[in-house]
C-alpha positions as CSV (number, residue, x, y, z in Angstrom):
1,M,-35.2,-155.9,-16.2
2,R,-34.4,-152.6,-15.4
3,W,-35.1,-150.1,-12.6
4,L,-34.8,-146.7,-11.4
5,F,-35.4,-144.4,-8.6
6,L,-35.4,-141.3,-8.1
7,L,-36.1,-138.4,-5.4
8,P,-36.5,-135.1,-5.2
9,V,-33.1,-133.6,-3.7
10,V,-31.8,-130.3,-2.5
11,L,-28.2,-129.3,-3.6
12,I,-26.4,-127.1,-0.9
13,S,-22.9,-126.4,-1.4
14,G,-21.9,-129.4,-3.6
15,C,-23.8,-131.6,-1.1
16,T,-27.2,-134.1,-1.9
17,V,-29.0,-134.6,0.9
18,P,-32.9,-135.6,1.2
19,F,-35.3,-132.5,0.3
20,I,-36.6,-131.4,3.6
21,G,-37.1,-128.1,5.2
22,I,-33.6,-126.2,5.9
23,D,-31.6,-123.1,6.2
24,V,-29.5,-122.3,3.6
25,P,-26.9,-119.9,3.8
26,W,-25.9,-116.9,1.2
27,G,-24.2,-118.0,-2.0
28,N,-25.6,-121.5,-2.5
29,T,-27.3,-123.7,-5.0
30,I,-31.2,-124.9,-3.9
31,S,-32.4,-127.3,-6.6
32,L,-35.6,-129.5,-6.8
33,E,-35.5,-133.1,-8.7
34,N,-34.6,-132.9,-12.2
35,D,-35.8,-135.7,-13.8
36,V,-40.0,-135.8,-13.8
37,I,-41.6,-138.4,-15.9
38,V,-39.3,-141.3,-15.9
39,I,-39.5,-145.0,-17.1
40,T,-38.9,-146.7,-13.8
41,K,-39.1,-150.6,-15.1
42,L,-39.0,-151.9,-19.0
43,T,-39.5,-155.8,-19.4
44,A,-39.8,-158.1,-22.0
45,I,-41.3,-161.6,-21.1
46,P,-40.3,-163.7,-22.7
47,D,-36.9,-162.1,-23.9
48,K,-36.2,-164.5,-26.5
49,A,-38.9,-165.9,-28.8
50,T,-39.6,-168.1,-31.9
51,P,-42.4,-167.5,-34.4
52,P,-45.5,-167.4,-33.7
53,Q,-44.9,-166.9,-30.4
54,A,-45.1,-163.1,-29.4
55,I,-43.4,-161.0,-27.0
56,R,-44.6,-158.7,-24.4
57,L,-42.8,-155.7,-23.8
58,L,-44.0,-153.8,-20.6
59,A,-43.2,-149.9,-19.3
60,T,-44.1,-148.6,-16.4
61,I,-44.5,-144.6,-16.2
62,Q,-43.9,-142.6,-13.4
63,N,-44.4,-138.9,-12.3
64,Q,-41.7,-138.0,-10.1
65,G,-42.4,-134.4,-9.7
66,Q,-45.0,-132.5,-7.6
67,R,-47.4,-131.5,-10.0
68,E,-50.2,-133.1,-12.4
69,F,-50.1,-133.5,-16.1
70,G,-53.9,-133.2,-17.0
71,T,-56.9,-130.8,-16.5
72,G,-57.0,-130.0,-12.7
73,P,-56.3,-126.8,-11.1
74,D,-53.1,-127.9,-10.1
75,A,-51.5,-129.0,-13.0
76,I,-48.9,-127.4,-15.0
77,T,-49.9,-125.0,-17.9
78,T,-47.7,-126.7,-20.8
79,S,-50.0,-130.3,-20.0
80,A,-52.6,-129.7,-22.3
81,I,-49.8,-131.4,-24.6
82,P,-50.0,-135.4,-23.3
83,I,-47.1,-137.4,-22.2
84,V,-46.5,-139.7,-25.4
85,V,-44.8,-143.0,-24.8
86,D,-43.6,-144.3,-28.4
87,L,-41.8,-148.0,-29.2
88,Y,-39.7,-146.0,-31.8
89,D,-37.4,-148.6,-33.0
90,F,-38.2,-152.3,-33.2
91,C,-36.2,-153.5,-35.8
92,E,-38.0,-152.6,-38.6
93,G,-39.1,-156.1,-40.6
94,L,-38.1,-158.4,-37.8
95,F,-41.7,-158.2,-36.3
96,E,-45.0,-158.7,-38.7
97,K,-46.9,-156.9,-36.3
98,V,-47.1,-154.3,-33.5
99,E,-50.0,-153.8,-30.6
100,V,-50.2,-151.2,-27.9
101,T,-52.2,-151.4,-24.9
102,C,-52.2,-147.5,-23.9
103,P,-53.9,-147.0,-19.8
104,D,-57.9,-147.7,-20.0
105,Q,-58.1,-148.3,-23.8
106,V,-58.2,-151.6,-25.4
107,P,-55.3,-153.3,-27.5
108,H,-54.6,-151.7,-31.2
109,E,-51.9,-151.6,-34.0
110,G,-49.5,-148.8,-33.6
111,T,-46.4,-147.9,-31.3
112,T,-47.6,-144.5,-29.7
113,C,-49.6,-143.7,-26.7
114,E,-51.0,-141.1,-25.2
115,I,-51.3,-140.7,-21.4
116,K,-53.4,-137.3,-20.8
117,E,-53.3,-137.6,-16.8
118,L,-51.0,-138.2,-14.4
119,L,-50.8,-137.3,-10.8
120,P,-48.0,-136.6,-8.8
121,K,-45.6,-140.1,-7.8
122,E,-48.7,-141.5,-9.7
123,S,-47.2,-144.8,-12.1
124,R,-49.4,-145.9,-15.1
125,E,-48.3,-149.2,-17.4
126,V,-47.9,-149.4,-21.3
127,S,-47.4,-152.6,-23.2
128,W,-46.8,-153.8,-26.4
129,T,-47.1,-156.8,-28.3
130,L,-44.9,-158.0,-30.9
131,T,-45.3,-160.9,-33.5
132,P,-41.9,-162.2,-34.9
133,S,-42.2,-162.5,-38.4
134,P,-42.4,-166.1,-39.7
135,D,-39.6,-165.3,-42.3
136,T,-36.6,-164.8,-39.8
137,K,-34.1,-167.6,-41.2
138,L,-31.3,-166.7,-38.2
139,V,-31.0,-166.1,-34.4
140,T,-31.7,-162.2,-34.7
141,P,-31.2,-159.9,-31.8
142,C,-32.6,-156.7,-31.3
143,T,-32.6,-153.6,-28.9
144,L,-36.1,-152.5,-28.6
145,K,-36.0,-148.8,-27.6
146,I,-39.3,-146.8,-26.0
147,S,-39.5,-143.2,-25.0
148,A,-41.4,-141.2,-23.1
149,S,-41.8,-137.3,-24.0
150,Y,-43.7,-134.5,-21.7
151,P,-44.0,-130.8,-21.9
152,Y,-42.6,-129.2,-18.8
153,E,-42.2,-125.5,-17.0
154,T,-39.5,-125.0,-15.0
155,S,-38.4,-121.8,-12.9
156,G,-35.5,-120.1,-11.8
157,L,-34.1,-117.6,-8.9
158,T,-31.4,-115.5,-8.5
159,T,-30.8,-113.1,-5.1
160,V,-28.7,-110.1,-6.3
161,H,-27.2,-108.0,-3.0
162,F,-26.9,-104.2,-3.5
163,I,-25.3,-101.9,-0.8
164,N,-25.1,-98.2,-0.9
165,S,-21.9,-96.4,-2.1
166,D,-21.8,-94.4,1.1
167,E,-22.4,-97.7,3.0
168,Y,-19.7,-99.6,1.2
169,N,-17.1,-97.0,1.9
170,R,-17.9,-96.9,5.7
171,Q,-17.3,-100.7,6.0
172,L,-14.2,-100.9,4.1
173,D,-13.1,-98.0,6.5
174,Q,-13.9,-100.0,9.5
175,G,-12.8,-103.2,8.1
176,T,-16.3,-104.8,8.1
177,F,-17.2,-105.1,4.9
178,V,-18.0,-109.0,3.9
179,P,-18.5,-110.2,0.2
180,K,-21.7,-111.9,-0.2
181,S,-22.6,-114.6,-3.1
182,S,-26.2,-114.7,-5.0
183,T,-28.3,-117.5,-4.0
184,V,-29.9,-119.3,-6.7
185,S,-32.9,-121.7,-6.4
186,L,-33.7,-124.1,-9.5
187,G,-37.3,-125.3,-9.7
188,D,-38.2,-128.7,-10.5
189,G,-37.7,-130.5,-14.0
190,P,-34.9,-131.9,-15.8
191,V,-34.0,-128.4,-17.5
192,K,-32.8,-125.4,-15.3
193,A,-32.6,-121.8,-15.7
194,W,-30.9,-119.2,-13.6
195,F,-29.4,-116.0,-13.9
196,E,-25.6,-115.5,-12.9
197,V,-24.1,-112.3,-11.5
198,K,-20.5,-111.6,-12.4
199,D,-19.6,-108.8,-10.2
200,Q,-18.8,-109.4,-6.6
201,Q,-21.6,-108.8,-4.3
202,P,-22.6,-106.8,-2.6
203,V,-22.7,-104.3,-5.8
204,P,-21.5,-100.5,-4.7
205,A,-25.0,-98.4,-6.2
206,A,-24.3,-95.3,-8.2
207,P,-24.0,-92.1,-6.2
208,T,-26.1,-90.4,-8.9
209,P,-28.5,-92.0,-11.2
210,G,-26.5,-93.0,-14.7
211,D,-26.5,-95.4,-17.3
212,S,-24.1,-97.8,-15.4
213,V,-25.1,-101.2,-16.0
214,I,-23.9,-104.9,-14.2
215,P,-23.3,-108.1,-16.3
216,V,-25.4,-111.0,-15.7
217,S,-26.1,-113.9,-17.7
218,L,-28.9,-116.5,-18.2
219,M,-27.7,-119.8,-17.9
220,I,-29.7,-122.9,-19.1
221,E,-28.7,-126.3,-18.8
222,N,-30.2,-129.8,-19.5
223,K,-29.3,-131.6,-16.1
224,G,-31.5,-134.5,-16.5
225,L,-31.1,-138.0,-17.8
226,G,-32.9,-137.4,-21.2
227,F,-33.3,-135.3,-24.5
228,V,-34.9,-131.5,-24.7
229,R,-36.7,-131.4,-28.1
230,E,-36.8,-129.1,-30.7
231,L,-39.8,-126.9,-30.2
232,P,-42.6,-126.9,-33.3
233,D,-41.2,-123.5,-34.9
234,G,-37.7,-124.7,-35.2
235,T,-36.3,-121.8,-33.2
236,G,-34.5,-124.2,-30.6
237,Q,-35.7,-126.3,-27.4
238,V,-36.3,-123.8,-24.8
239,K,-39.1,-121.2,-24.7
240,L,-38.1,-118.0,-22.4
241,V,-41.7,-117.8,-21.1
242,A,-40.9,-114.6,-18.6
243,T,-38.3,-112.9,-16.8
244,N,-38.4,-109.9,-14.4
245,I,-34.8,-108.6,-15.9
246,F,-36.8,-106.2,-18.3
247,S,-38.7,-104.7,-15.3
248,P,-37.9,-101.9,-12.3
249,P,-35.8,-102.3,-10.7
250,F,-33.1,-104.2,-13.4
251,S,-34.6,-102.5,-16.3
252,A,-32.6,-104.3,-18.6
253,K,-32.5,-103.5,-22.3
254,V,-34.0,-106.1,-24.6
255,D,-31.3,-104.2,-27.3
256,G,-28.5,-105.3,-24.8
257,C,-29.7,-108.4,-24.1
258,S,-29.1,-111.7,-26.3
259,F,-32.4,-113.1,-25.3
260,A,-35.8,-112.0,-25.3
261,V,-39.4,-113.4,-23.7
262,N,-40.9,-115.8,-26.0
263,Q,-38.2,-116.1,-28.0
264,G,-36.5,-120.0,-28.5
265,I,-33.1,-120.9,-27.2
266,R,-31.1,-123.6,-28.8
267,L,-28.8,-125.1,-26.1
268,I,-25.3,-125.9,-27.3
269,Q,-24.1,-129.6,-25.7
270,D,-26.7,-129.6,-23.6
271,E,-26.1,-125.8,-22.0
272,R,-26.0,-121.9,-23.0
273,S,-25.0,-118.8,-21.6
274,L,-26.3,-115.7,-22.8
275,P,-25.3,-112.3,-22.0
276,C,-27.4,-109.3,-20.5
277,H,-27.1,-106.1,-18.5
278,I,-29.4,-104.8,-15.7
279,T,-29.2,-100.8,-14.6
280,Q,-26.7,-100.2,-11.6
281,P,-29.1,-98.8,-8.9
282,A,-28.4,-95.3,-7.3
283,D,-27.9,-94.4,-3.6
284,E,-31.1,-93.0,-3.5
285,D,-32.8,-96.0,-4.3
286,I,-30.8,-98.3,-1.8
287,L,-31.0,-97.1,2.0
288,K,-28.2,-99.3,3.3
289,E,-28.4,-102.9,2.0
290,T,-31.0,-104.6,0.2
291,T,-31.2,-108.0,-1.5
292,R,-33.2,-108.0,-4.8
293,Q,-34.4,-111.0,-6.5
294,L,-33.9,-112.3,-10.5
295,T,-36.8,-114.3,-12.3
296,V,-37.3,-116.5,-15.3
297,D,-39.7,-119.1,-16.3
298,I,-38.6,-121.5,-19.5
299,S,-41.1,-124.0,-21.1
300,Y,-39.7,-127.1,-22.9
301,V,-40.6,-130.5,-24.5
302,Y,-38.5,-133.4,-22.6
303,E,-37.6,-137.0,-23.9
304,F,-36.4,-140.2,-21.4
305,R,-35.7,-143.2,-23.0
306,D,-34.7,-146.6,-22.6
307,D,-33.9,-150.2,-24.2
308,I,-34.0,-153.9,-23.8
309,K,-32.8,-156.3,-26.0
310,V,-34.6,-159.5,-27.1
311,T,-34.1,-162.0,-29.4
312,V,-35.8,-163.7,-32.0
313,E,-35.3,-167.3,-33.3
314,A,-35.7,-168.9,-36.5
315,P,-39.2,-171.0,-36.7
316,F,-38.6,-174.8,-36.1
317,E,-38.7,-176.9,-39.0
318,V,-41.5,-179.6,-39.4
């Protein structure tokens, strides 16, 4: 029997605390929970069987997130695709019959179940009945493996601090200049996306408008306990749904970035860093100091897995 408990958290300067209202200083990372759809419990009854005795496998699927899967007004956009629970490995040939019981359905032969609606913090149970083959001749161990895959969207926000060049020089002369760092806010979901600003902040504005740029990178990382599935079009695992980096005041040029909206992005060892440049603002746009927000939205299909060991013994000889 395996149990999993996941709670929403906020990460602040490397510390983890329960998610409550908190005043976050500059230069930190705020992160909501990672894994959303999880298998909180997996049991096999019994875990050792002799034909014709069947094994019943029970999985509890829970929505740990704050958003609904389904058709309600608060459901995530991508939840038109259902949550798919699958017994994807059951030691082929060891069982002569496998039946699955989905929520609110009668048992039927198969291994896959679709859950089309799941409210925040709600749990549903999926079960399988596996009948061992009477041809089993020896004690045979088997690891039953199940997966729960689901679509999700995650947003990210990064603050960028700018300073008028005259104000910058004045603060340097007076010894009052204080460097700042971006604050990164990561939405819920196992795959996180955010922008990383390379220059020291606040970034001085240009005395006159020009073509100077500021290097930034789009960061994407799988922070969950599962796997990011391939997009249907085969272009990667994560789709860039939206970002304001190409719009004023950032005005990044598409040909100067290694990503684009609606583009598929492939992760390398569960992460990716994609360079880009934003336009350096002019003094006329920055009176003294200002803070702006770079935003990004991504979508993907995520897969959470679990497994349990069972044993099938040879039938008794009469």
